[in-house]
N, C-alpha and C positions, 0 to 999 in steps of 0.2 A: 858265733858270728854270720850276719845272712849272706848269702849267695851275690856275689855279684854280675849282675845281670847284664847283655849284649843291648845297644838301642838299636843296633842292625835289623832290620824287618827281613832283609834279604830281595828289596827290590832297590835298582840303581834310580837316584834321583833324577831327573828329566832338567836338563837346563837351560835347553833351547824354550824359545816362546811359540806359543802357538799360532796358527797361521792367523786361522779368527783374530787374536788379539793385536798382530800385525797388521792385518789391513784393517782394524777399529782404528791403530792409530796414524797410518798413513790416511787411511780416509778423513779423520776426524782434524790432521792437518792440512789435508789439502784444502776442507772448505775453510778453516781458519784463515788459511792462503788468500783463498779465493775469493772469500769476504769482503779480507781485509784491502787486498788491490782494488776490488771492487769497490768499495766504501771511498778511496783514496779517490780511484777514477770517476765515482758520480759526483763526487766534491769539484773534481778537475772539469767535470763536463758542464757542470750548472752554473763555471764561469766562464765556461766557452759559450755556451747558449746565450749568456748575459751581453758578447761582446758580439756573438752572431748579430741580435736584434738591433744593438746601441748604432754599428758602425755605420750603419744603411743611412741613423739620423743625420747625419753630417758629409754626406756624400753631394755634388756640385749637380746642379738637374744638367741635361742635355738638349740641346733643340736640331732635330732632323729634318732638312727641306723634305716636302713632298712636293711631287712636279703636278700638277692637276694636268691630263694628258688630253682632255676632253673639252676644256675651258671654252665655255661659250664666247666668241669675241663681244657680241653683244652684252651679256652681263653687265650693270652698271649696278652699285651697290658703294657706289662713292661717299653718300653721304652720310654711310651708317648701316651698321647690321649686327645681324647676331646669331649664334647657333645654339642649337639645341644640345642637350644634355648627353646623346649618345653619340655627337660627332658624326651623325651621318646627313642633317638637313639645315639649313640657314637660309636668312631671308634678307634682305636689306632694302635699300633707298635710293634711288638715282638721283640724279640732278635735277630731270626733268617733273620728278614727284612720282615716280611710276615706281612702284611695290613688286619685287622678285625673291620670289621662290628659288634654292638653288640646291642641287647636289653638291656635297662638300666634299667628295671623295674623286669628282669627275670633271665640277664645275660647270655642268649642265644647268640650264634653265628651268625648269619645272613649270612654272606657270608666270603671267606678269599682269597688273592690273595698274590701273592709274586712281589715284585717291580723290580727282576730282570726277562729274559724271560727263562733264564736254569738254575740250581743249581751247575752244575758240570763244570763252565767256570773258577773257583777260585775267583768271587767272595764275600766275605763273607761282612756283613755288617760290619760296624767299627763303623760308629757314624752314628746321626741322631738327627733331628732337627725340630720342628713341632711349628707354631706361636699359641699363643692362643688367636690373636683377628685378626687373618689372615686365608684366608685357604692353605698360603704357607706351603708346606714342602720339604725338602731333606735330601739324602742319600748319607751317603761316606762309600766308598769301599775299602779293603785292596790291590786291586791295582790302588790308587787314582785318583779314580774316581766319579761322582757323577753324583746325580738323584736331579731333582726338577721340581716339578708337584703342582697341586692342589688337595686338598679334601675339596672340599664345601659339605655344607647339601642343599637338594632340598626337598622345599615343593611341593606337589602336593593334589588338591582337587577331587574327586571320584564323580559321582553321583552316588546317592542310588540303581540306576536300575544296574548297570555295577558290583556292587562288589557280592559274593559270601553271602548264607545264612548263612555260619558261622561270616563273618563278620559283616552282617547286624543284629547281633541278638547281638553286644556287646552292654553294658552298657555305659553311658557319662563317658568319660575320661579313659574306659577300652582299651588298645592296643593288639594288633596281628600279627606276622611277615604273613607279606602278599607282596607279588609281587617286592621279593629283599630288601623291609623295613617293617618300623613299620607306620601300620594305627592307629590311635586313632579314638573316636569320639569327636567330639567338644563342648561343651554347647547350641550350638544351633545347634545340630546334624547332623553337616557335616563330612563328612567324610575325613580325612587329613592323608595324608600318607608321610612319614620323611624317605627321603632317605640319602648316599651318595652317592656320585658321585667323583670317581678319574678319575686326566686328568695326568698320565704320559709317558714318552717317551720311547721308546721300547729299544734305545740305552741310556747309560750313556756318560757323557762327560770324556774327559782325562783332567784333569787338574792340577796333582802332580804325582811324581814319587815313593811314599811312600805311605803306609796307612792313609788315611783320619781318624786323629782321634777326629777333633772337625768339626763340621759345622753349619752354622747358615744361616738365609736367611728371608727376608723382601722383602715384594712387594712395587713396589714406580710406578712413572707415566709413567718411562721409562722402566719397565720390572724390575725383580727379581733381587737383589744384594744381594750375597754369598760370606762369609767367610767361608776359610780352615784352619785348621791349619792340616799339614801332619806330619810325624812320625819323617822324616827329619829335623825338628824345623823351616816350611818357613807356612810364614803366607800370604794367598794369599788372593787377594780381586778381583772379577771378576760382569761383569753384564751378564745377562742371554739373549743371541738376538733369538729373531725368527722371520724366514724367509719364505714364503709360494712360493711355486713353482705354478707360473701362468698356467700353462701345467696342473700339475698333482695335483694340490691342496696340496699337499703335506708341510706340516707343521716341519721345522728343525731348531735345539738348537742349539747356538753353545755360547761359552762364549768370551766375549769381554770386554775390558777396563779392563783387567788385568791387575795388579800391585801386587811387593811383596812389602812389610811393612815392616820398621825395625823393629827388636825384640834385638838388641845390650842393654848387661846390664840386660838382662831377666834372671830366674833363671836358673840352669841348667838342673832341673827334666822338665817335659810335665805339660801345663797347663790346669786345669780342666772346666774351663769354657770359651765358647765364645759367646757374644752376640752380637747384632747389634739394633743400638736404631737411633729415631727418622729420619723414613722412610730415613734409610742407612746412617743418615751422620757421624753418629758414632759409633765407635767400641770400644768394650771392651775385655781385654785379662784376666783373673785372674789365679793364681794358688794357690795351697791348702795353701800354707804357708801365704794368704793375701797380696801378691804383685799383684798390678792390672795398667796394660797398655792400658791409651786412647787414641786411635786414633781419628784424626776430619779431616774434608774434608775442605780446603779453601776455598776461593771464586774462585780460577781458576782451580777447580776441580781436587786440588792434594791433596792426603793421605800424612799425617805425625804423628810424635809420638808427642802428646801434654804434656802427662806428666806420670810422673809414681809415685806410693805411697803404702804405707800400710794401705790396711782397714778394720785388725784384728790386736790387742793388741799381743805383742808377748806370746807364749806359746800356742796360738791359732791356729785353723785351718779352712779354709772355708770349708764347709759342703751343700751349695745350695744357687744359686743366680739363680733370674730372674730379669726380666721388669715388671713396673706395666704396666697400660692400659697408654697408650700415648708414650711409650716408652722411656722416661724420665726418670723416679726415677727408681734407681738402687736398689732391694732390695737385701741384703747379709745374710745370716744366717750362724751363726760359732759355735765350736765344743762346747761353753758353755751354748748355746741356746738364745743367745742373736741375736737381728733382726736388721738391721739400715736401713736407708734410702740413698742415694744418688744421689746428682741431678749436676751438673757444675750450678755453680754461677757467675755470669760476676762480675769483682774487679772493687770495687764502695768505694766510703771512708767510708761508713758504715761499710763494710768487709774491704777492705785495705789489702789483701792477708796474713792474719796475722790466721785465723784461720784456723790451720790444721787440718785436721779429726782426725789422729792418731797421738798422740807424737811420735815424732823422732827427732834425732840431724841436720838432715839435714836442710837448710836453703829453706824456701818457696818459689819459682820463679815463677813467673807469665807466663804462660804457651803463646803461640802467638798468640790463639786463644782467647785467653783476660778471659779465666774462668778457675775454679778450680772446679776440682769434692770438692763436700761438705759435709759431711754427718750432714745432715738437720734435721732429725730421728730418734728416738733411741725408738725403741716397748717394749724393756724390753723382760724378759724371759719368757718362757710358765709354764704351771702349776706345771711341776714337774722338771724347770732348767735340763732338757735333751737335749741334742743337736739338732740343726735343721733337718731335714731329708729330708724336699722337702715343695717345697710353689709351692699355684696355685691360681696366677692372675685371678681375674675376668675379662673378657674381657668387661663391661659394667660401671663400675663404679669403683672405686679406692679401692675397698676392698681385700683382699689377705688371704688365706688357707695356715698353717702353719700346718706340719707336723713334729713331734719328736721324737727320738730315739725309747723312752718307747711307741710308739702307741699313744698318746695322742695329741688333736688337738685343734687350734685354729683360732678365726678369726679376722682378724685385719682392721683399715681402715689404710691405708694409708697415708694420707691426716693430719687427726686431732689426728693420735697415739691414736686412740680410739681400746683399747684390745674387741669386744663386746663378745665374750665367750671365753671360757675355757674346753676345754670337754675332759674328761681323759676315755681312753679308753684300755681294754685288746686287744691284735692283734701286729701284725709286723708293723711297722714303716713305713709310705707312704712316698714313694721314688717319685713319680708322683701325683700330686693334682690338681682338675678341678673344677670348680663354674659355675652351668647354667648360664645364660647370665641373666636371667628373676629374681626379686625378688618376684614378687607375688610367681613362681612354684621353688626356689633355691632347687640346692642339690647342696653336697657337694660329691665328688669322689675319691678317693684314691687306688692306684695300690702300692702293695709291691715286694723288691726284686724277691719274689718267687711266685708273680704272684697274689697273693691273693687281688680280687677286694674289696672294701667299699663304702655303699653308706648311704651318711646321708641327711635326711630332715632338712632345713635350715628356721626356720623362723626367719629372717634376719634383720626386723625390717628397723630402717632409717639409716644406720650407718654414714651418712653423718653428723650427727647433734649429736652434743655433748656441753657440757657446755665450754669445751675450745675451739671448733669449732665458737662456738657462739660469745663470749667473750672474749675469750687474742687473742693476735698474734698469724698467725699461717704460717710456712713457705710453702709459696707456691715456686708453679716451677716457673724459669723466676726471684723471685724475691731475691734481694741481702740480704735482710732479713725479720724476722716474721713481719707479718702485718696483720692488722683487716681490710678485702676487704670482701665488698659483692659483690658478681654475681651470679643467680644464674643457668644462663642459657647461653647455648651455642650453637654450631652449631654441634659438635662433643662429643662423651659419653669421649672421650679421656680427655677431660678439666678437669681439677679440680674444685668441685662444694666449693664456696667461700660464707660462709652462717656466716662471721664476722659482727655481728650488732653493732659495734661499732659506724663505720662512719654514718649508716642512725638515730642511738640514738642521738648521737652529731647535725645531721644536723637537723633532730627534735628539740632540741633543741635551735640549731643554728636560726633557725624561728622563732621561737615565741618569742625571746628574742629580736631580730631585731624588729620583727613587734609590741610587746605590747612597746617597746621602741618610736616608731612612732606613734601608734596609741591611747595607754591607755593615755596620757597627754593629746591630742587633744581634745579626746572622753570626758576627766574630765572635763577640761577646757569648752568646748562648752557646756556642762549640768548646769557648774554654772554660763555660763553666761546667758541661760537661762533662767535659775529658779531664777537667784541673781538679776541679771543687767537687763539684755533685758525687751524693752516696753512689757508688758505683752499683748498688742493688737497685737505684733508681732509672738507671739506661736503657734498661730494656723497654722499658714504658714510655720513659722520655725521648726520646729518638726518633722510635717509628712513628709516632705521632707527629711531631715537627714535619718528617718526611714526608705522611701522608697530607701535608697542606698544597703540596707539588699540584697533588691530583685534581686543586679546585678548579673548573671550567675557567678562562678568562672570559668568557661572556657572563658566567656567573659574579665573578669580580666587578667587572666592568656596570652589569645592571645594580650591584648594590650598592658602589662609589656613586653612581649617578641619581638610583630614586630614592637612597638611604643615608648614605656617608652626607652627600655635598648638602640636603637641604638642612641636617640636623648640625654640621658645620658651620652654614648661615647663620643660624638660630641662636645656635651658642659661642661662637667666633670670640666674644673675648676669654672665655674659661679655656676655648681650644688653644687660646695663643699664649694661656700664660700655663698649660697644663707643663711644656717642653723644661719652663722654668721651674716651677713648683715643686713636680714631683721629683728631681733632681736634687733640690734643695731639702727636701723631707726625707728622701733617703741618708744621704749626708746625715742631717741633724741626726738621723734616727741611727746611725754607725756612730756617732759620736756620745749619745747617751748609753746607747749600748757598753762603749767602752767605760760608762763611769760606772756600771753592775760592778760588785765585788767578784771577785775570781773566783767562786765556789756555787756562785749563782750562775756567772757568765757560765761556768763548765757544766752546771745542769740542765743550762736551758739553750745547750748548742744546738740540741735537732731542733727546736723550734725559732734558729734565727733566722731561717729563711720565711716562717710565717710570719715574724714580726716585720720581716723586710716587705713583704705583700700588702701588711696592715698599713706599713707608713706609706708605702707607693698611694693604695687607696684613701690614705686622710690627704696625700698631697692632692688628688685629685678633688677630695673635697673641699678642700681649703682654696685651689682654683674656681670651685665654683661657686663659692662664699666670696671670695675676692673681684671676680669677674666683671659684674657692675658697677663696683669702687673701681674699679683698673676703667671703666667702660668712661664714667663720669668726670674723672679726673683727666686722664690723657685725652680721649676722644670722643669729649665735649657731651656725653650721655646717649651716642646712636656711632658705634661705631661704623655700621653700612652710608649714613651720610659725610661720616667721617672722609670715607673713600671718595663716594660718587661724586658729594655735593662739594665737598673741601672745605666742609663746617671746620672750623679750629684750625689751631697750628697745625704745623709738622714734628712738634717735641716727641708725640708718642707714637710715630713713627720711627724717630732715631730713637728713641728709648729701645724700640725692638731690635732693632737692626743691631744697635752699640752694646746691646747687654753681655753677647758672649766674649766680643773683643775684649771689654772694658775687666770682663771676669778673670778672661785668661791671663791679663795683662796685670793684675792685684794677685792672682796665683802664684805666677812668674816670681813679681815681686816680695813676697810673703815667705815664699820657698828661700830666693834666694839672701834676703835680709833680715826676716824676722825668724823663721825656723832656727836655724842658725843659733844667734841670739837665743830663744825659747831652751835650745838644747844645752848649752852651758847653763844658761842659769837656772834651770828645772833637775840639774845631773843628780842630783839631793833629794830631791823631793818624795813623796811618796806619791804612789799610783793613782790616788782619789785626786790630788793636789796638779796630779801632772795634765790628766785628762779634763779636768775644768777650765785649766789654760789653754788647753785647745780647742775646747769648745768656745772657750774665750776668745781664741784669736778669730777661730769661724766665723763666729757673730760681728768683730769686728769689721772683719775683711768682709761681709754680707751689705753690714750698715755703708762702708764705705763703695761698694761697688752700686748700689741703688743711687746714694747721693752723687757721685762721679759720673754716673750714665745719665742722670739727668740734668747735670751740670754740663758736660758738655753735651746735649742736645740743646739746652736751651740755647747757649752758647754759637750752635754753630747756627741757629735759625736767628737768631739778632744778627751775625755777623751776615750773612746773608740780604738781609732786610736793610743793614747799613750800609753793604757795598754794592748793594742791586743787585746780587749774583739771585739765582733762583734755585735755593738749599733744601725746599719742601721735599722730600724726598716719595712722594707721591704723584710729581715730576717727572719719580727718573726709576727710583730701585723698586717698589712698591708699587705704584701706579692705580689702577682700578681693581674692584674686587669683581670676579664674574664667578658665580654658584660651582660651576665645572672649571676648576683650576689646576695649578700644577701642586699646589700642595694635597689636594687630594688623588692628584697621580700618583705624588712619590710615596701617600700614605699607603695605598691598595695595592698598587706595583710592586710597593715596599715587602708585605708581605707573601709576591707571588714568586719574588727571587730569594727569600731568605729560606725558605726549603733547599734551595739548590746551594747557596752558598753555604748554609749550617754544615747539610751533611758530607760536604767534601772538606770542609775545614776540618769537622770532626774526625774524620780520616785520618788528615793529616798529621793534627795533631796525635791522635791515640798511636799512629805511627813509628812516634818517635821513641828511640831504646829507654824502657821503663829504667836502666841502669843509669841515665843521666839525672833520671828525678830523684832517684834514693842519693846520688851524691850530692847532688846539691843542696836536698833536704837533711841530709847526713852534717854537710857543712853547716847546718844553723840558718840557711835561707825557710821565709814560707812560705808557703804554698803559691800563692800570691808572686812573690818575689821570682820562684823558680820557672811560673808557667811565662811571664812576663821576659825573663832574661835567658833562661836557657829554653824550655819548651817551642815557642815563638820561632828566636831565630833559626834553630834547627829544622821548622815544617814550615818555613817562608816560601819555599817554591810551590808545596801543594796549598797553600792558602792565597798565594798569586794569583794559582791555578781555578780557585773557588772562585776569586774575585771575577777573573777574565770567563767564565762560567754564564757566572748572573748578569756579569755584563750584557753578554750576547744576550741572554735574555730577556734584558731591560728593551738592550737598543729594538730587537725584532717586534716584543710584542703590537699588539694592533689592538685588540677590543677593549681593553684598558682607557687605553688614549682616547679611543675614539669617544667611548660611553661618559668619561671621567671628565677629559679635559676641551669636551665642546668642538674637537679637531677644526680650530679657527685659525687662519693663519696671520697670527700674531705675534712679532719683533721686538719682543723681551721678556729679560730676565725676570720680571715680577713674580713670583711664587704666588699672588691671588691672580693671575690671569691663566686663560685657555691658551693653546696651543695646537699646531699641527706637525705629524711629522710623515716618516718614508711609510711606514711600516702599514701606520693607518690609512693613511691615503691610498695606498695603492689596494687594500680591501673594500676601499668605498668607490674607487674610480675604476676597478678592474672589469666589472660586469657592463660598465656603459663603455668601456674602453676601446675592448674588441671590435667595437662598431668601426672606428676609424683607425687606421692602421696608426696615424702619427703618434695619437695617443698611449696605444699600445706601445710602442716605441718608447716612446716617454715615461712611461711605470715601470718597461724591464730596464731605462739609467735608473732611474729611482733604485731599483734591488741590487744593479751594480755598485752603486752609491755604497748601498749599504754593506753590501759585501766587501768592497775596498775599506769600507771604514771599521769595519769588524776585522781586518787582516789588519789594517794600521795600529790599531789598539791590542792587538794580540800578539804582534811584533814588539810594542814596545816595552809590553808587559814582562812578554818573556826575556828582554833586555834587562829590566828590572831585575827581573827574578833571577840570573846566574847571579848579579851582582851580590844580590842578597844571599844565593845559596854559596858562593865566596868568602864572604862574611861569616856564615856561618861557621862553614869552615876552619875556617882562622881560630874562631873562638873554641 
């Protein structure tokens, strides 16, 4: 017997953990804790940053009066004035026709000159026009002559060595009168000099035989265009032609292309306002009682009276009229304090010439130019409901300063009708108003008939942003009706900013819907197959391959979608449309045929089932290729693209595509409810081959019923629409036109972008279900498919919902695929063959340009905030649904 040995080695076991291990554990725990808290904090700070940037959008504007301590009592700019963009110097015209430059900080006069060479020749100034957005000016005289010229602000920078000591000692942003202008020290320490340069001819131009009472001028590419109303009731229009003597260099001006416009039917009184609009292509003549004559320039360069109408109700008078930036919107203030915005609207089916701006008994007749002057905006009344005394449009944006008869002021955004501020002040009413162009250093100036000059600093905020402008339809210039449009950038300050978020929010939902519609079922079915049906030895190769698809860059996918897939889909559209119908049909037919194989043969070929399924799917694609031209001839008049774009043929083909899935579902439910129980009872004692033949026959008959029923239902809808007068053509509603870059392409390509994410998370969720549940189900006689559907899926439902939500987040936030494959077009329809625009794609496109303007930048932050909120809401709803499914699974 062997001797028993002891296991004791003589050393006592060390039970305490070493310090290095303890330190490593504590360090790892600290790092994980800090990382987790930091991640949560970072997400929270992103939300805070978004809110921080968005809140200023909706803050009201403020006007702070600024005293002019050294105001020159002789300063007279009562006929009108302008201020430079740096808010340091201004100039204006007085009652005697003199023009004066002055300091806006102190009100001191810098220089004064007369517009005429002498004062004893009887040329009294009777009319004056100053363009708020151009340097053009014009004077009209009592002898019927006019003077036109330029008054421009000029900027120079001086070297520090060339300025005197009193200028060099100025602090930052301080100003001083220097060398006929205003010198200011910029924040960078530069000495910037602002001057006013006048370019006026020595002699006036004789154009009328009586005093000029109204005049306006607008600069064009072919020279200034001048409109004149004389006391003898003549409306004259001409262009200033300049010529230079090649020998002396002397430049002379003369009126050219002069025409006299008709004024038949006009009131007997003298008109009060004359304005030129849109590069001199339109002319407005307005009387105090609200009568307006609109003249237009036709294609042959001939002027004519387009329309006449009333722009204020009876009992009111027009007190002030101006054109907004861009010279399209006409702003009209009346004696009751109401301010309205008017612009020409082209007659369309939406407008139909029935919207007359002011109620009258005359029948609306469409003018020859096809436009109707329409009251598109109503801005309401001021803080005290006093009459409008003056208007001052901003030359840089759609803000307008409004003065009232009681001295109060308002700032209004003319596009979205946002009343930004109402300022009540004690003082004379402002007859002329001006806003400085720079929003960062904005000021408002007003001058009364008594020559009193008012200045106020303006915190203008972001006038283009309002809840109505962001989420409600706005009536923009050139549109036949209010619309929700996004167009935040343009080449001109005169363009209206369009911040309607409707198209991009709708586009985000549209892209997400079609992407999830394509990608989510494939990803979930792939996860079910790999976890429940596929041989386990394939799993190590299949799953990493699918997961590696997530590494494909969005730019590459978008490029492939736009350059390769989109043209291919357009070329083979009938075949592509048949593939979703023919391939499932081919797979089901192959499955029924597989069932008809003898049991021994089927068992021997079990490992080749997937190969047979792949061959069947390819056969379905080939069948779609063969049937495509036939279906195109039968349902789409031989050319599906013309069927979309030119409405060739009837809408039966469109309804056939739309109704086929619905009819298939209805027929399948009816067959399962009524036919299948009868077959089960009838074939109880039949052989396996006979049962499979009966099953195949049922499938074939159901397929024929689907085709016949769908076609008959489509035909019935078209016939019913033609008999009742309803427009039931789906091309006018559900499927519309065809664009090469459309939602179908986005759904297909972006579906492949979200499939790897949904697949891997769903597969992990399914694999985490205890194997004992599968064994118990299979041991009870259930098939692998029944086990997967009724046991595994309910148990893993919370994980599957998490997978779908992560995929949804990827779809919502996708940028480049949508931008490149959908064309980034702001189209508001659910047509799968049309493009769209999304929040994320819009941010990607606009951000480089947006940083140039604070309003654009904050609007894009608002888009990001809405995207953040949208994702949060979707995830919250999904969490509620997940909890419900978890409870249901626990009950099972």
